C-alpha positions as CSV (number, residue, x, y, z in Angstrom):
1,M,-90.8,-112.0,118.7
2,R,-88.8,-111.2,121.9
3,K,-86.9,-107.8,122.6
4,I,-83.3,-107.9,123.3
5,I,-82.5,-105.3,125.8
6,V,-78.8,-104.4,126.5
7,L,-78.3,-102.9,130.0
8,S,-74.7,-101.4,130.5
9,M,-72.9,-99.3,132.9
10,I,-70.4,-97.3,131.0
11,T,-68.0,-94.4,131.7
12,L,-68.0,-91.1,129.5
13,D,-65.2,-92.8,127.4
14,G,-67.5,-96.0,126.9
15,V,-65.6,-98.5,129.2
16,M,-67.8,-101.1,130.7
17,Q,-65.4,-103.4,132.3
18,A,-65.6,-104.6,135.8
19,P,-68.0,-101.8,137.2
20,G,-68.9,-103.9,140.3
21,G,-65.6,-104.8,141.8
22,P,-61.9,-104.9,141.8
23,E,-61.7,-108.6,141.0
24,E,-64.7,-108.8,138.5
25,D,-62.5,-108.7,135.5
26,T,-58.9,-107.9,135.6
27,S,-58.2,-109.0,132.1
28,G,-55.9,-107.0,130.0
29,G,-54.3,-105.7,133.3
30,F,-57.5,-103.7,134.3
31,K,-56.9,-102.0,137.6
32,Y,-60.1,-99.9,137.9
33,G,-62.7,-102.5,138.9
34,G,-65.4,-101.3,141.1
35,W,-65.8,-97.8,139.7
36,V,-69.5,-97.4,140.2
37,T,-69.4,-97.7,143.9
38,P,-68.8,-93.9,144.6
39,Y,-72.1,-93.0,142.6
40,V,-74.6,-95.5,144.3
41,D,-77.3,-93.4,145.9
42,E,-81.0,-93.7,146.6
43,V,-82.1,-92.5,143.1
44,F,-79.8,-95.0,141.6
45,G,-81.0,-97.7,143.9
46,K,-84.6,-97.4,143.0
47,I,-83.9,-97.3,139.3
48,M,-81.9,-100.6,139.8
49,Q,-84.8,-102.2,141.4
50,K,-86.9,-101.3,138.5
51,Q,-84.5,-102.8,136.0
52,M,-83.8,-105.9,138.2
53,K,-87.3,-107.2,138.1
54,P,-87.5,-110.9,137.0
55,A,-86.5,-111.5,133.3
56,D,-84.7,-114.0,131.0
57,Y,-81.0,-113.3,130.5
58,L,-78.7,-113.6,127.6
59,L,-75.2,-113.7,128.8
60,G,-71.6,-114.3,127.5
61,R,-69.6,-117.0,128.9
62,K,-67.3,-114.7,131.1
63,T,-70.4,-112.9,132.5
64,F,-72.1,-116.1,133.3
65,E,-68.9,-117.4,135.1
66,I,-68.8,-114.1,137.2
67,W,-72.5,-114.5,138.2
68,E,-72.7,-118.4,138.6
69,P,-71.2,-118.5,141.9
70,Y,-72.1,-115.0,143.0
71,W,-76.1,-114.7,142.6
72,P,-77.2,-117.9,144.1
73,K,-76.0,-116.5,147.4
74,H,-77.2,-112.8,146.8
75,A,-80.7,-113.3,145.5
76,D,-82.1,-111.2,148.3
77,F,-80.6,-108.2,146.3
78,W,-81.9,-109.4,142.9
79,P,-85.2,-111.1,143.3
80,G,-85.9,-113.5,140.4
81,I,-82.3,-113.7,139.2
82,N,-82.0,-117.3,140.1
83,E,-85.4,-118.4,138.7
84,G,-85.0,-116.5,135.4
85,T,-83.7,-118.4,132.4
86,K,-80.1,-117.8,131.8
87,Y,-79.1,-118.3,128.0
88,V,-75.5,-118.4,127.7
89,L,-73.6,-118.0,124.5
90,S,-70.5,-120.5,124.9
91,K,-68.5,-123.0,122.8
92,T,-66.7,-124.4,126.0
93,I,-69.3,-124.8,128.7
94,N,-72.5,-126.8,128.5
95,K,-73.7,-127.5,131.9
96,S,-74.2,-125.7,135.4
97,D,-75.6,-126.2,138.8
98,W,-77.2,-123.0,138.6
99,K,-81.0,-122.9,138.1
100,N,-82.3,-122.7,134.5
101,P,-79.3,-122.4,132.2
102,V,-79.6,-122.9,128.5
103,F,-76.4,-123.2,126.5
104,L,-76.3,-121.6,123.0
105,K,-73.7,-122.3,120.4
106,S,-74.2,-119.8,117.7
107,L,-75.6,-116.6,116.4
108,A,-78.3,-118.7,114.7
109,D,-79.5,-120.0,118.1
110,I,-79.6,-116.5,119.4
111,K,-81.8,-115.2,116.4
112,K,-83.9,-118.5,117.0
113,L,-84.5,-117.3,120.6
114,K,-85.2,-113.8,119.7
115,N,-87.9,-115.1,117.3
116,S,-89.6,-117.2,119.9
117,N,-92.2,-116.5,122.3
118,G,-91.6,-115.3,125.7
119,A,-90.4,-112.6,127.9
120,D,-88.0,-109.8,126.9
121,I,-84.4,-110.9,127.3
122,Q,-81.7,-108.7,129.1
123,V,-78.2,-108.8,128.3
124,H,-76.0,-107.5,131.2
125,G,-72.0,-107.1,130.9
126,S,-71.1,-109.7,128.3
127,G,-69.1,-107.3,126.1
128,E,-68.2,-109.8,123.3
129,L,-71.8,-110.8,123.1
130,V,-72.9,-107.3,123.1
131,Q,-70.6,-106.4,120.2
132,L,-72.0,-109.6,118.1
133,L,-75.7,-108.4,118.9
134,F,-74.8,-104.7,117.5
135,K,-73.0,-106.1,114.4
136,N,-76.2,-108.3,113.5
137,D,-78.7,-105.6,114.3
138,L,-80.2,-107.6,117.2
139,V,-80.4,-104.9,120.0
140,D,-84.0,-103.5,120.4
141,E,-83.3,-101.4,123.4
142,L,-80.4,-99.8,125.3
143,W,-80.6,-99.1,129.0
144,L,-77.5,-97.2,129.7
145,K,-76.1,-95.8,133.0
146,I,-73.4,-93.4,132.1
147,Y,-71.0,-92.3,134.9
148,P,-69.2,-89.0,135.0
149,L,-65.5,-90.4,134.8
150,T,-63.2,-91.5,132.2
151,L,-60.8,-94.6,132.7
152,G,-59.0,-94.5,129.3
153,K,-58.5,-98.3,129.3
154,G,-60.8,-101.2,129.4
155,K,-63.3,-103.1,127.4
156,K,-65.7,-100.8,125.7
157,L,-69.4,-101.0,124.8
158,F,-69.0,-99.5,121.3
159,I,-66.2,-100.7,119.2
160,N,-65.7,-101.8,115.6
161,G,-68.7,-103.7,114.6
162,A,-71.8,-101.8,115.5
163,I,-73.9,-101.0,112.4
164,P,-75.3,-97.6,111.8
165,A,-78.5,-97.3,113.8
166,A,-80.9,-94.8,115.2
167,F,-82.4,-94.9,118.7
168,T,-85.0,-92.8,120.5
169,L,-84.7,-91.8,123.9
170,I,-87.8,-93.1,126.0
171,E,-86.9,-92.4,129.4
172,S,-84.0,-90.8,131.4
173,T,-82.9,-89.6,134.8
174,I,-79.7,-87.9,136.3
175,T,-78.8,-89.1,139.8
176,P,-77.5,-86.8,142.6
177,G,-74.1,-88.2,141.9
178,G,-74.3,-87.1,138.1
179,V,-75.0,-90.7,136.6
180,I,-77.1,-90.3,133.4
181,I,-79.7,-93.2,133.2
182,A,-81.1,-93.5,129.6
183,N,-83.3,-95.9,128.1
184,Y,-83.3,-96.0,124.2
185,Q,-85.4,-98.0,121.9
186,R,-84.4,-98.9,118.5
187,A,-85.9,-96.5,115.9
188,G,-84.5,-96.9,112.4
189,K,-81.4,-97.2,110.2
190,V,-78.8,-94.6,109.2
191,E,-78.3,-94.4,105.4
192,T,-75.7,-92.3,103.8
193,G,-76.2,-89.3,106.0
194,T,-79.8,-89.5,106.6
195,V,-81.8,-91.3,109.3
196,E,-84.7,-93.6,108.1
197,I,-87.3,-94.0,110.9
């Protein structure tokens, strides 16, 4: 069985939309794209290098469409991104010129992928997909980067649909800019006021 690891950059109020740049995702009239830029420093860079080692990826359609034209031209920043298998949940696209895409159509396809043999699977961005994974108890680890700001509006990591679940902190760092980087592993279920681990 393969682990599904959700990697997300979020604000203190849980916004995950368009961390990388102003034009990354303006849906819903979002005007704050690129909010991670002031917090990039050497400590952050070292941790990102560790998290950006070659892997397989599970992506929602929107994130795939943002990545597809960008990463083939910037692979020097993320070694292995082009070679890794990109599993894409989409009902509307089924082909790409980018290396190694595999298109999934349903939750059943994701469950089959998780139960297969192979490398752990990283999920970046992909807000709607992440909600589906939380709702169906398919998230094994969270690698969160929590930024010291609030935006008030935007797509959020945790919204209605996540099941009650317990996680154990397995590693954490605070960067000089105040970003909390925390890795959590799924620990158990929450049942009527108690945690079952």
